Biopython code that builds the backbone (N, CA, C, O; Angstrom):
import numpy as np
from Bio.PDB.StructureBuilder import StructureBuilder

atoms = [
    (1, "MET", "N", (19.442, -37.666, 58.339)),
    (1, "MET", "CA", (18.949, -37.995, 57.112)),
    (1, "MET", "C", (17.463, -37.275, 57.701)),
    (1, "MET", "O", (16.943, -37.699, 58.733)),
    (2, "THR", "N", (16.827, -36.070, 56.857)),
    (2, "THR", "CA", (15.415, -35.464, 57.155)),
    (2, "THR", "C", (14.459, -36.440, 57.212)),
    (2, "THR", "O", (14.430, -37.358, 56.392)),
    (3, "LYS", "N", (13.525, -36.303, 58.278)),
    (3, "LYS", "CA", (12.687, -37.676, 57.848)),
    (3, "LYS", "C", (10.963, -36.388, 58.333)),
    (3, "LYS", "O", (10.703, -35.468, 59.109)),
    (4, "HIS", "N", (10.390, -37.067, 57.422)),
    (4, "HIS", "CA", (9.000, -36.424, 57.324)),
    (4, "HIS", "C", (7.821, -37.498, 57.550)),
    (4, "HIS", "O", (7.727, -38.575, 56.960)),
    (5, "VAL", "N", (6.889, -36.957, 58.583)),
    (5, "VAL", "CA", (5.284, -37.782, 58.487)),
    (5, "VAL", "C", (4.462, -37.017, 58.372)),
    (5, "VAL", "O", (4.460, -35.839, 58.727)),
    (6, "GLY", "N", (3.554, -37.705, 57.781)),
    (6, "GLY", "CA", (1.946, -37.576, 57.220)),
    (6, "GLY", "C", (1.260, -38.381, 57.500)),
    (6, "GLY", "O", (1.531, -39.431, 58.083)),
    (7, "SER", "N", (0.096, -37.942, 57.060)),
    (7, "SER", "CA", (-1.675, -38.852, 57.517)),
    (7, "SER", "C", (-2.377, -38.527, 56.771)),
    (7, "SER", "O", (-2.146, -37.355, 56.472)),
    (8, "CYS", "N", (-3.463, -39.075, 56.067)),
    (8, "CYS", "CA", (-4.157, -38.626, 55.651)),
    (8, "CYS", "C", (-5.576, -37.725, 56.602)),
    (8, "CYS", "O", (-5.344, -37.531, 57.795)),
    (9, "LEU", "N", (-6.422, -37.417, 56.260)),
    (9, "LEU", "CA", (-7.525, -36.494, 57.319)),
    (9, "LEU", "C", (-8.092, -37.551, 58.227)),
    (9, "LEU", "O", (-8.039, -37.237, 59.416)),
    (10, "CYS", "N", (-8.527, -38.516, 58.012)),
    (10, "CYS", "CA", (-9.526, -39.736, 59.071)),
    (10, "CYS", "C", (-8.017, -40.275, 59.659)),
    (10, "CYS", "O", (-8.239, -41.051, 60.588)),
    (11, "GLY", "N", (-6.952, -40.158, 59.483)),
    (11, "GLY", "CA", (-5.712, -40.617, 60.495)),
    (11, "GLY", "C", (-5.385, -42.057, 60.130)),
    (11, "GLY", "O", (-4.533, -42.684, 60.761)),
    (12, "THR", "N", (-6.343, -42.802, 58.688)),
    (12, "THR", "CA", (-5.748, -44.395, 58.723)),
    (12, "THR", "C", (-4.948, -44.624, 57.873)),
    (12, "THR", "O", (-4.759, -45.830, 57.709)),
    (13, "ALA", "N", (-4.295, -43.871, 57.147)),
    (13, "ALA", "CA", (-2.912, -43.899, 56.483)),
    (13, "ALA", "C", (-2.238, -43.227, 57.302)),
    (13, "ALA", "O", (-2.752, -42.357, 58.004)),
    (14, "LYS", "N", (-1.023, -43.523, 57.332)),
    (14, "LYS", "CA", (-0.066, -42.822, 57.845)),
    (14, "LYS", "C", (1.732, -43.611, 57.619)),
    (14, "LYS", "O", (2.339, -44.679, 57.548)),
    (15, "PHE", "N", (1.844, -42.490, 57.597)),
    (15, "PHE", "CA", (3.610, -42.730, 56.874)),
    (15, "PHE", "C", (4.849, -41.784, 56.997)),
    (15, "PHE", "O", (4.671, -40.607, 57.310)),
    (16, "GLU", "N", (5.946, -42.213, 56.785)),
    (16, "GLU", "CA", (7.497, -41.405, 56.908)),
    (16, "GLU", "C", (7.836, -41.421, 55.440)),
    (16, "GLU", "O", (7.484, -42.232, 54.583)),
    (17, "VAL", "N", (8.670, -40.246, 55.326)),
    (17, "VAL", "CA", (8.910, -39.918, 53.857)),
    (17, "VAL", "C", (11.014, -39.649, 54.679)),
    (17, "VAL", "O", (11.420, -38.561, 55.088)),
    (18, "HIS", "N", (11.795, -40.845, 54.670)),
    (18, "HIS", "CA", (13.245, -40.392, 54.928)),
    (18, "HIS", "C", (13.763, -40.090, 53.797)),
    (18, "HIS", "O", (13.640, -40.799, 52.798)),
    (19, "GLY", "N", (14.229, -39.292, 53.826)),
    (19, "GLY", "CA", (15.057, -38.215, 52.758)),
    (19, "GLY", "C", (14.519, -36.720, 52.619)),
    (19, "GLY", "O", (13.534, -36.268, 53.203)),
    (20, "ASP", "N", (15.425, -35.980, 51.659)),
    (20, "ASP", "CA", (15.103, -34.909, 51.214)),
    (20, "ASP", "C", (14.555, -34.981, 50.110)),
    (20, "ASP", "O", (14.874, -35.844, 49.292)),
    (21, "PHE", "N", (13.300, -33.762, 49.814)),
    (21, "PHE", "CA", (13.168, -33.134, 48.745)),
    (21, "PHE", "C", (13.416, -32.827, 47.491)),
    (21, "PHE", "O", (13.613, -31.641, 47.756)),
    (22, "ASP", "N", (13.608, -32.879, 46.136)),
    (22, "ASP", "CA", (14.350, -32.173, 45.200)),
    (22, "ASP", "C", (13.547, -30.993, 44.691)),
    (22, "ASP", "O", (14.034, -29.925, 44.320)),
    (23, "SER", "N", (11.708, -31.443, 44.729)),
    (23, "SER", "CA", (11.429, -29.667, 43.887)),
    (23, "SER", "C", (10.426, -29.767, 44.577)),
    (23, "SER", "O", (10.121, -30.833, 45.112)),
    (24, "PHE", "N", (9.603, -28.486, 44.715)),
    (24, "PHE", "CA", (8.193, -28.666, 44.792)),
    (24, "PHE", "C", (7.575, -27.683, 44.014)),
    (24, "PHE", "O", (7.789, -26.479, 44.150)),
    (25, "TYR", "N", (6.781, -28.201, 43.164)),
    (25, "TYR", "CA", (6.258, -27.671, 42.758)),
    (25, "TYR", "C", (4.469, -27.239, 42.622)),
    (25, "TYR", "O", (3.662, -28.141, 42.849)),
    (26, "LEU", "N", (4.026, -26.040, 42.301)),
    (26, "LEU", "CA", (2.611, -25.421, 42.144)),
    (26, "LEU", "C", (1.710, -26.267, 40.828)),
    (26, "LEU", "O", (2.444, -26.337, 39.842)),
    (27, "CYS", "N", (1.325, -26.448, 40.758)),
    (27, "CYS", "CA", (1.085, -27.043, 39.181)),
    (27, "CYS", "C", (-0.640, -26.795, 39.416)),
    (27, "CYS", "O", (-1.488, -27.368, 40.099)),
    (28, "HIS", "N", (-0.660, -25.438, 38.311)),
    (28, "HIS", "CA", (-1.887, -25.183, 37.528)),
    (28, "HIS", "C", (-2.633, -25.864, 36.465)),
    (28, "HIS", "O", (-3.623, -25.310, 35.988)),
    (29, "CYS", "N", (-2.115, -27.413, 35.905)),
    (29, "CYS", "CA", (-2.628, -27.654, 34.924)),
    (29, "CYS", "C", (-4.116, -27.728, 35.367)),
    (29, "CYS", "O", (-4.542, -27.433, 36.484)),
    (30, "GLU", "N", (-5.011, -28.280, 34.039)),
    (30, "GLU", "CA", (-6.668, -28.551, 34.114)),
    (30, "GLU", "C", (-6.391, -29.877, 35.011)),
    (30, "GLU", "O", (-6.622, -29.636, 36.196)),
    (31, "TYR", "N", (-6.074, -30.857, 34.840)),
    (31, "TYR", "CA", (-6.137, -31.895, 35.411)),
    (31, "TYR", "C", (-5.651, -31.725, 37.221)),
    (31, "TYR", "O", (-6.531, -32.316, 37.847)),
    (32, "CYS", "N", (-4.920, -31.320, 37.910)),
    (32, "CYS", "CA", (-4.906, -30.694, 39.155)),
    (32, "CYS", "C", (-5.613, -29.770, 39.887)),
    (32, "CYS", "O", (-5.620, -29.633, 41.110)),
    (33, "GLN", "N", (-6.359, -28.988, 38.837)),
    (33, "GLN", "CA", (-7.265, -28.178, 39.234)),
    (33, "GLN", "C", (-8.512, -28.979, 39.642)),
    (33, "GLN", "O", (-9.169, -28.716, 40.649)),
    (34, "LYS", "N", (-8.788, -29.980, 38.780)),
    (34, "LYS", "CA", (-9.833, -30.646, 38.778)),
    (34, "LYS", "C", (-9.211, -32.056, 39.814)),
    (34, "LYS", "O", (-10.152, -32.583, 40.408)),
    (35, "ASP", "N", (-8.455, -32.425, 39.980)),
    (35, "ASP", "CA", (-8.519, -33.487, 41.346)),
    (35, "ASP", "C", (-8.109, -33.011, 42.531)),
    (35, "ASP", "O", (-7.996, -33.899, 43.376)),
    (36, "THR", "N", (-7.812, -31.789, 42.943)),
    (36, "THR", "CA", (-7.599, -31.234, 43.679)),
    (36, "THR", "C", (-9.118, -30.369, 44.728)),
    (36, "THR", "O", (-9.327, -30.184, 45.927)),
    (37, "GLY", "N", (-9.785, -30.092, 43.578)),
    (37, "GLY", "CA", (-11.046, -28.902, 43.474)),
    (37, "GLY", "C", (-10.668, -27.724, 43.698)),
    (37, "GLY", "O", (-11.488, -26.891, 44.085)),
    (38, "SER", "N", (-9.036, -27.328, 43.456)),
    (38, "SER", "CA", (-8.839, -25.973, 43.732)),
    (38, "SER", "C", (-8.117, -25.499, 42.797)),
    (38, "SER", "O", (-8.325, -26.179, 41.792)),
    (39, "ALA", "N", (-6.995, -24.274, 42.494)),
    (39, "ALA", "CA", (-6.503, -23.927, 41.921)),
    (39, "ALA", "C", (-5.369, -24.053, 41.218)),
    (39, "ALA", "O", (-5.039, -23.639, 40.107)),
    (40, "HIS", "N", (-4.458, -25.116, 42.587)),
    (40, "HIS", "CA", (-3.224, -25.494, 41.873)),
    (40, "HIS", "C", (-3.035, -26.821, 42.845)),
    (40, "HIS", "O", (-3.524, -26.774, 43.973)),
    (41, "ALA", "N", (-2.449, -27.800, 42.484)),
    (41, "ALA", "CA", (-1.971, -28.375, 43.285)),
    (41, "ALA", "C", (-0.354, -28.068, 43.703)),
    (41, "ALA", "O", (0.488, -27.425, 43.075)),
    (42, "ALA", "N", (-0.260, -28.676, 44.821)),
    (42, "ALA", "CA", (1.096, -28.562, 45.771)),
    (42, "ALA", "C", (1.819, -29.489, 46.060)),
    (42, "ALA", "O", (1.755, -29.901, 47.218)),
    (43, "ASN", "N", (2.738, -30.124, 45.125)),
    (43, "ASN", "CA", (3.186, -31.646, 45.280)),
    (43, "ASN", "C", (4.954, -31.708, 45.604)),
    (43, "ASN", "O", (5.514, -31.377, 44.559)),
    (44, "LEU", "N", (5.734, -31.945, 46.434)),
    (44, "LEU", "CA", (7.062, -32.528, 46.811)),
    (44, "LEU", "C", (7.536, -33.558, 46.023)),
    (44, "LEU", "O", (6.950, -34.640, 46.038)),
    (45, "PHE", "N", (8.678, -33.348, 45.218)),
    (45, "PHE", "CA", (9.175, -34.254, 44.480)),
    (45, "PHE", "C", (10.336, -34.801, 45.326)),
    (45, "PHE", "O", (10.878, -34.060, 46.146)),
    (46, "SER", "N", (10.776, -36.192, 45.141)),
    (46, "SER", "CA", (11.939, -36.900, 45.112)),
    (46, "SER", "C", (12.329, -38.009, 44.709)),
    (46, "SER", "O", (11.744, -39.084, 44.846)),
    (47, "GLN", "N", (13.454, -37.783, 44.133)),
    (47, "GLN", "CA", (13.986, -39.247, 43.241)),
    (47, "GLN", "C", (14.777, -40.108, 44.462)),
    (47, "GLN", "O", (15.084, -41.269, 44.190)),
    (48, "SER", "N", (15.048, -39.683, 45.532)),
    (48, "SER", "CA", (15.875, -40.479, 46.406)),
    (48, "SER", "C", (15.401, -40.726, 48.007)),
    (48, "SER", "O", (15.965, -41.465, 48.814)),
    (49, "ALA", "N", (14.314, -39.972, 48.213)),
    (49, "ALA", "CA", (13.748, -40.175, 49.466)),
    (49, "ALA", "C", (12.992, -41.825, 49.220)),
    (49, "ALA", "O", (13.008, -42.598, 48.262)),
    (50, "LYS", "N", (12.401, -41.882, 50.500)),
    (50, "LYS", "CA", (12.163, -43.542, 50.740)),
    (50, "LYS", "C", (10.651, -43.334, 51.611)),
    (50, "LYS", "O", (10.579, -42.742, 52.688)),
    (51, "LEU", "N", (9.771, -43.803, 51.067)),
    (51, "LEU", "CA", (8.269, -43.514, 51.341)),
    (51, "LEU", "C", (8.291, -45.380, 52.410)),
    (51, "LEU", "O", (8.592, -46.478, 51.941)),
    (52, "VAL", "N", (7.864, -45.057, 53.836)),
    (52, "VAL", "CA", (7.771, -46.135, 54.809)),
    (52, "VAL", "C", (6.344, -46.048, 54.989)),
    (52, "VAL", "O", (5.968, -44.995, 55.504)),
    (53, "TRP", "N", (5.226, -47.111, 54.618)),
    (53, "TRP", "CA", (4.164, -46.967, 55.254)),
    (53, "TRP", "C", (4.302, -47.391, 57.215)),
    (53, "TRP", "O", (4.896, -48.365, 57.676)),
    (54, "GLN", "N", (3.590, -46.363, 57.980)),
    (54, "GLN", "CA", (3.627, -47.210, 59.047)),
    (54, "GLN", "C", (2.043, -47.692, 59.267)),
    (54, "GLN", "O", (2.000, -48.726, 59.934)),
    (55, "SER", "N", (0.714, -47.186, 58.862)),
    (55, "SER", "CA", (-0.415, -47.790, 58.876)),
    (55, "SER", "C", (-1.262, -47.545, 57.757)),
    (55, "SER", "O", (-0.925, -46.653, 56.978)),
    (56, "GLY", "N", (-2.309, -48.190, 57.548)),
    (56, "GLY", "CA", (-2.830, -48.165, 56.543)),
    (56, "GLY", "C", (-3.168, -48.243, 55.573)),
    (56, "GLY", "O", (-4.222, -47.892, 55.042)),
    (57, "VAL", "N", (-1.945, -48.920, 55.063)),
    (57, "VAL", "CA", (-1.442, -48.811, 53.385)),
    (57, "VAL", "C", (-2.600, -49.716, 53.123)),
    (57, "VAL", "O", (-2.554, -49.781, 51.895)),
    (58, "ASP", "N", (-3.378, -50.285, 53.408)),
    (58, "ASP", "CA", (-4.275, -51.303, 52.783)),
    (58, "ASP", "C", (-5.676, -50.517, 52.430)),
    (58, "ASP", "O", (-6.675, -51.031, 51.926)),
    (59, "ALA", "N", (-5.492, -49.052, 52.844)),
    (59, "ALA", "CA", (-6.633, -48.026, 52.628)),
    (59, "ALA", "C", (-6.134, -47.114, 51.626)),
    (59, "ALA", "O", (-6.908, -46.165, 51.500)),
    (60, "VAL", "N", (-4.890, -47.035, 50.686)),
    (60, "VAL", "CA", (-4.524, -46.188, 49.777)),
    (60, "VAL", "C", (-4.818, -47.100, 48.473)),
    (60, "VAL", "O", (-4.635, -48.283, 48.185)),
    (61, "THR", "N", (-5.281, -46.139, 47.927)),
    (61, "THR", "CA", (-5.487, -46.619, 46.136)),
    (61, "THR", "C", (-5.249, -45.258, 45.497)),
    (61, "THR", "O", (-5.406, -44.118, 45.935)),
    (62, "SER", "N", (-4.791, -45.762, 44.240)),
    (62, "SER", "CA", (-4.235, -44.860, 43.205)),
    (62, "SER", "C", (-5.148, -44.915, 42.025)),
    (62, "SER", "O", (-5.899, -45.888, 41.960)),
    (63, "PHE", "N", (-5.211, -43.708, 40.763)),
    (63, "PHE", "CA", (-6.022, -43.246, 39.502)),
    (63, "PHE", "C", (-4.830, -42.691, 39.343)),
    (63, "PHE", "O", (-4.011, -42.170, 40.100)),
    (64, "THR", "N", (-4.933, -43.030, 37.562)),
    (64, "THR", "CA", (-4.725, -43.236, 36.875)),
    (64, "THR", "C", (-5.464, -42.319, 35.404)),
    (64, "THR", "O", (-6.106, -42.884, 34.519)),
    (65, "LEU", "N", (-5.239, -41.175, 35.440)),
    (65, "LEU", "CA", (-5.946, -40.373, 34.487)),
    (65, "LEU", "C", (-6.088, -41.502, 33.007)),
    (65, "LEU", "O", (-4.935, -41.897, 32.837)),
    (66, "PRO", "N", (-6.781, -41.996, 32.179)),
    (66, "PRO", "CA", (-6.596, -42.590, 30.909)),
    (66, "PRO", "C", (-6.357, -41.928, 30.073)),
    (66, "PRO", "O", (-7.115, -40.968, 29.940)),
    (67, "GLY", "N", (-5.227, -42.067, 29.097)),
    (67, "GLY", "CA", (-4.506, -41.242, 28.364)),
    (67, "GLY", "C", (-3.679, -40.366, 28.709)),
    (67, "GLY", "O", (-3.357, -39.607, 27.795)),
    (68, "THR", "N", (-2.960, -40.087, 30.218)),
    (68, "THR", "CA", (-2.529, -39.095, 30.363)),
    (68, "THR", "C", (-0.977, -39.737, 31.494)),
    (68, "THR", "O", (-0.525, -40.881, 31.434)),
    (69, "ARG", "N", (-0.648, -39.032, 32.075)),
    (69, "ARG", "CA", (0.461, -39.537, 33.064)),
    (69, "ARG", "C", (-0.275, -38.951, 33.981)),
    (69, "ARG", "O", (0.100, -39.469, 35.032)),
    (70, "HIS", "N", (-1.198, -38.089, 34.250)),
    (70, "HIS", "CA", (-1.475, -37.791, 35.687)),
    (70, "HIS", "C", (-2.269, -39.093, 36.624)),
    (70, "HIS", "O", (-3.092, -39.915, 36.221)),
    (71, "ASN", "N", (-1.646, -38.914, 38.078)),
    (71, "ASN", "CA", (-1.756, -40.149, 38.708)),
    (71, "ASN", "C", (-2.137, -39.743, 40.021)),
    (71, "ASN", "O", (-1.275, -38.891, 40.232)),
    (72, "LYS", "N", (-2.693, -39.769, 40.825)),
    (72, "LYS", "CA", (-2.913, -39.967, 42.287)),
    (72, "LYS", "C", (-3.189, -40.966, 43.051)),
    (72, "LYS", "O", (-3.796, -41.973, 42.687)),
    (73, "SER", "N", (-2.625, -40.681, 44.504)),
    (73, "SER", "CA", (-3.098, -41.599, 45.081)),
    (73, "SER", "C", (-3.639, -40.848, 46.428)),
    (73, "SER", "O", (-3.359, -39.763, 46.937)),
    (74, "PHE", "N", (-4.662, -42.051, 46.832)),
    (74, "PHE", "CA", (-5.483, -41.614, 48.418)),
    (74, "PHE", "C", (-5.748, -42.342, 49.082)),
    (74, "PHE", "O", (-5.334, -43.495, 48.963)),
    (75, "CYS", "N", (-6.700, -41.883, 50.237)),
    (75, "CYS", "CA", (-7.134, -42.729, 51.273)),
    (75, "CYS", "C", (-8.668, -42.966, 50.393)),
    (75, "CYS", "O", (-9.357, -42.079, 49.889)),
    (76, "LYS", "N", (-8.961, -44.628, 50.403)),
    (76, "LYS", "CA", (-10.299, -44.685, 50.222)),
    (76, "LYS", "C", (-11.089, -44.234, 51.583)),
    (76, "LYS", "O", (-12.288, -44.079, 51.349)),
    (77, "LEU", "N", (-10.836, -44.059, 52.541)),
    (77, "LEU", "CA", (-11.930, -43.973, 53.401)),
    (77, "LEU", "C", (-12.495, -42.246, 53.138)),
    (77, "LEU", "O", (-13.598, -41.758, 52.894)),
    (78, "CYS", "N", (-11.042, -41.645, 53.343)),
    (78, "CYS", "CA", (-11.380, -40.278, 53.879)),
    (78, "CYS", "C", (-11.634, -39.166, 52.288)),
    (78, "CYS", "O", (-12.246, -38.099, 52.317)),
    (79, "GLY", "N", (-10.860, -39.900, 50.770)),
    (79, "GLY", "CA", (-10.102, -39.378, 49.993)),
    (79, "GLY", "C", (-9.166, -38.584, 50.296)),
    (79, "GLY", "O", (-9.222, -37.811, 49.339)),
    (80, "SER", "N", (-8.336, -38.214, 50.948)),
    (80, "SER", "CA", (-7.221, -37.526, 51.015)),
    (80, "SER", "C", (-6.245, -37.748, 49.961)),
    (80, "SER", "O", (-6.266, -38.870, 49.456)),
    (81, "ALA", "N", (-5.288, -36.806, 49.469)),
    (81, "ALA", "CA", (-4.687, -36.793, 49.089)),
    (81, "ALA", "C", (-3.005, -37.609, 49.319)),
    (81, "ALA", "O", (-2.177, -36.791, 49.720)),
    (82, "LEU", "N", (-2.613, -38.605, 49.183)),
    (82, "LEU", "CA", (-1.497, -39.372, 49.879)),
    (82, "LEU", "C", (-0.192, -39.342, 48.736)),
    (82, "LEU", "O", (-0.342, -39.031, 47.555)),
    (83, "PRO", "N", (1.249, -39.777, 49.433)),
    (83, "PRO", "CA", (2.205, -40.236, 48.768)),
    (83, "PRO", "C", (2.299, -40.960, 47.735)),
    (83, "PRO", "O", (1.925, -42.126, 47.861)),
    (84, "ASN", "N", (2.782, -40.542, 46.495)),
    (84, "ASN", "CA", (2.632, -41.312, 45.027)),
    (84, "ASN", "C", (3.809, -41.876, 44.379)),
    (84, "ASN", "O", (4.680, -41.155, 43.893)),
    (85, "THR", "N", (3.869, -43.457, 44.357)),
    (85, "THR", "CA", (5.075, -43.738, 43.329)),
    (85, "THR", "C", (4.858, -44.324, 42.262)),
    (85, "THR", "O", (5.551, -45.318, 42.049)),
    (86, "GLN", "N", (3.641, -43.850, 41.030)),
    (86, "GLN", "CA", (3.258, -44.443, 40.080)),
    (86, "GLN", "C", (4.199, -44.624, 39.063)),
    (86, "GLN", "O", (4.311, -45.667, 38.419)),
    (87, "VAL", "N", (5.184, -43.161, 38.844)),
    (87, "VAL", "CA", (6.345, -42.918, 38.189)),
    (87, "VAL", "C", (7.196, -43.778, 38.952)),
    (87, "VAL", "O", (7.116, -43.966, 40.166)),
    (88, "ALA", "N", (8.279, -44.451, 37.906)),
    (88, "ALA", "CA", (9.255, -45.702, 39.071)),
    (88, "ALA", "C", (10.573, -44.554, 38.899)),
    (88, "ALA", "O", (11.143, -44.082, 37.916)),
    (89, "GLY", "N", (10.688, -44.423, 39.999)),
    (89, "GLY", "CA", (11.888, -44.074, 41.030)),
    (89, "GLY", "C", (11.645, -42.539, 41.322)),
    (89, "GLY", "O", (12.578, -41.756, 41.499)),
    (90, "LEU", "N", (10.421, -42.206, 41.354)),
    (90, "LEU", "CA", (9.854, -40.893, 41.716)),
    (90, "LEU", "C", (9.103, -40.660, 42.940)),
    (90, "LEU", "O", (8.135, -41.371, 42.670)),
    (91, "LEU", "N", (8.889, -40.268, 43.882)),
    (91, "LEU", "CA", (8.267, -40.090, 44.915)),
    (91, "LEU", "C", (7.456, -38.645, 45.038)),
    (91, "LEU", "O", (8.081, -37.631, 45.349)),
    (92, "VAL", "N", (5.943, -38.609, 44.760)),
    (92, "VAL", "CA", (5.490, -37.537, 44.536)),
    (92, "VAL", "C", (4.163, -37.250, 45.771)),
    (92, "VAL", "O", (3.024, -37.700, 45.900)),
    (93, "VAL", "N", (5.017, -36.253, 46.554)),
    (93, "VAL", "CA", (4.318, -36.542, 48.213)),
    (93, "VAL", "C", (2.952, -34.600, 47.974)),
    (93, "VAL", "O", (3.280, -33.438, 47.734)),
    (94, "PRO", "N", (2.007, -35.033, 48.132)),
    (94, "PRO", "CA", (1.431, -33.680, 48.559)),
    (94, "PRO", "C", (1.494, -33.270, 49.807)),
    (94, "PRO", "O", (1.397, -33.929, 50.842)),
    (95, "ALA", "N", (1.730, -31.695, 49.586)),
    (95, "ALA", "CA", (1.975, -30.444, 50.411)),
    (95, "ALA", "C", (1.183, -30.792, 51.555)),
    (95, "ALA", "O", (1.999, -30.865, 52.474)),
    (96, "GLY", "N", (0.265, -30.996, 51.916)),
    (96, "GLY", "CA", (-0.911, -31.009, 52.418)),
    (96, "GLY", "C", (-0.610, -31.828, 53.394)),
    (96, "GLY", "O", (-0.518, -31.503, 54.577)),
    (97, "CYS", "N", (-0.416, -33.113, 52.860)),
    (97, "CYS", "CA", (-1.068, -34.671, 53.907)),
    (97, "CYS", "C", (0.185, -34.744, 54.955)),
    (97, "CYS", "O", (0.156, -35.558, 55.877)),
    (98, "LEU", "N", (1.666, -33.543, 54.703)),
    (98, "LEU", "CA", (2.342, -34.067, 55.587)),
    (98, "LEU", "C", (2.192, -33.199, 57.197)),
    (98, "LEU", "O", (2.025, -32.003, 57.432)),
    (99, "ASP", "N", (2.300, -34.107, 57.901)),
    (99, "ASP", "CA", (2.310, -33.089, 59.334)),
    (99, "ASP", "C", (3.415, -32.912, 59.673)),
    (99, "ASP", "O", (3.184, -32.357, 60.748)),
    (100, "THR", "N", (4.348, -32.944, 59.609)),
    (100, "THR", "CA", (5.926, -32.012, 59.980)),
    (100, "THR", "C", (6.134, -30.852, 58.848)),
    (100, "THR", "O", (5.892, -30.937, 57.644)),
    (101, "GLU", "N", (6.589, -29.881, 59.491)),
    (101, "GLU", "CA", (7.053, -28.797, 58.494)),
    (101, "GLU", "C", (7.840, -29.169, 57.319)),
    (101, "GLU", "O", (8.577, -30.155, 57.310)),
    (102, "VAL", "N", (7.631, -28.118, 56.002)),
    (102, "VAL", "CA", (8.665, -28.628, 54.972)),
    (102, "VAL", "C", (9.302, -26.894, 55.110)),
    (102, "VAL", "O", (8.697, -25.927, 55.573)),
    (103, "SER", "N", (10.809, -26.940, 54.493)),
    (103, "SER", "CA", (11.537, -25.692, 54.681)),
    (103, "SER", "C", (12.108, -25.560, 53.460)),
    (103, "SER", "O", (13.191, -25.022, 53.230)),
    (104, "VAL", "N", (11.194, -26.173, 52.497)),
    (104, "VAL", "CA", (11.311, -26.101, 51.284)),
    (104, "VAL", "C", (10.299, -24.955, 50.707)),
    (104, "VAL", "O", (9.152, -24.949, 51.156)),
    (105, "LEU", "N", (10.612, -24.150, 49.897)),
    (105, "LEU", "CA", (9.774, -23.172, 49.188)),
    (105, "LEU", "C", (9.463, -23.772, 47.919)),
    (105, "LEU", "O", (10.196, -24.601, 47.379)),
    (106, "PRO", "N", (8.336, -23.337, 47.423)),
    (106, "PRO", "CA", (7.877, -23.880, 45.783)),
    (106, "PRO", "C", (9.442, -23.353, 44.964)),
    (106, "PRO", "O", (10.166, -22.363, 45.077)),
    (107, "THR", "N", (9.476, -24.876, 43.935)),
    (107, "THR", "CA", (10.586, -23.804, 43.272)),
    (107, "THR", "C", (9.905, -23.534, 42.015)),
    (107, "THR", "O", (10.689, -23.141, 41.152)),
    (108, "ALA", "N", (8.545, -23.630, 41.592)),
    (108, "ALA", "CA", (7.977, -22.913, 40.454)),
    (108, "ALA", "C", (6.333, -23.476, 40.721)),
    (108, "ALA", "O", (5.751, -24.338, 41.381)),
    (109, "HIS", "N", (5.933, -22.070, 39.472)),
    (109, "HIS", "CA", (4.531, -22.448, 39.535)),
    (109, "HIS", "C", (4.840, -23.052, 38.141)),
    (109, "HIS", "O", (5.560, -22.400, 37.385)),
    (110, "ILE", "N", (4.277, -24.427, 37.687)),
    (110, "ILE", "CA", (3.790, -24.685, 36.080)),
    (110, "ILE", "C", (3.243, -24.788, 35.830)),
    (110, "ILE", "O", (2.436, -25.137, 36.692)),
    (111, "PHE", "N", (2.635, -24.712, 34.376)),
    (111, "PHE", "CA", (1.411, -24.845, 33.735)),
    (111, "PHE", "C", (0.334, -23.654, 34.050)),
    (111, "PHE", "O", (-0.878, -23.862, 33.996)),
    (112, "THR", "N", (1.045, -22.068, 34.469)),
    (112, "THR", "CA", (0.342, -21.638, 34.666)),
    (112, "THR", "C", (-0.710, -20.883, 33.589)),
    (112, "THR", "O", (-1.509, -20.019, 33.953)),
    (113, "SER", "N", (-0.573, -21.369, 32.160)),
    (113, "SER", "CA", (-1.628, -21.125, 30.908)),
    (113, "SER", "C", (-3.059, -21.178, 31.152)),
    (113, "SER", "O", (-3.919, -20.413, 30.715)),
    (114, "SER", "N", (-3.241, -22.541, 32.177)),
    (114, "SER", "CA", (-4.055, -23.205, 32.803)),
    (114, "SER", "C", (-4.978, -22.072, 34.431)),
    (114, "SER", "O", (-6.135, -22.032, 34.850)),
    (115, "ARG", "N", (-3.952, -21.511, 34.760)),
    (115, "ARG", "CA", (-4.186, -20.553, 35.640)),
    (115, "ARG", "C", (-5.694, -20.328, 35.973)),
    (115, "ARG", "O", (-6.436, -19.740, 35.186)),
    (116, "ALA", "N", (-6.032, -20.724, 36.937)),
    (116, "ALA", "CA", (-7.834, -20.326, 37.575)),
    (116, "ALA", "C", (-7.589, -18.888, 37.587)),
    (116, "ALA", "O", (-8.478, -18.113, 37.940)),
]
sb = StructureBuilder()
sb.init_structure("model")
sb.init_model(0)
sb.init_chain("A")
sb.init_seg("    ")
for serial, (resi, resn, name, xyz) in enumerate(atoms, 1):
    if name == "N":
        sb.init_residue(resn, " ", resi, " ")
    sb.init_atom(name, np.array(xyz, "f"), 0.0, 1.0, " ", f" {name:<3s}", serial, name[0])
structure = sb.get_structure()
């Protein structure tokens, strides 16, 4: 079984992901641009991997944009994006919060009509 480790920028929140990622999307939608402050979000998705918080789970909070399915989890202290389980049965892991290398290449660019 594959194991990945990750953390937030300040190191308060640390986690492990046990299992494999199903897909890796680079999302160019307006919401992802706004919440990352970048041209796109880079998120890994899994329907079977398990998220285990090692420390700092009390520093993790989530935000869902009202009227949408767009949500993100982040560290209350440093603002770093963190894994999200807001959608039942789906683990979403921002690629940038992983401390281990991921061998999965991006599956696709999505919402490219909104590309910056």
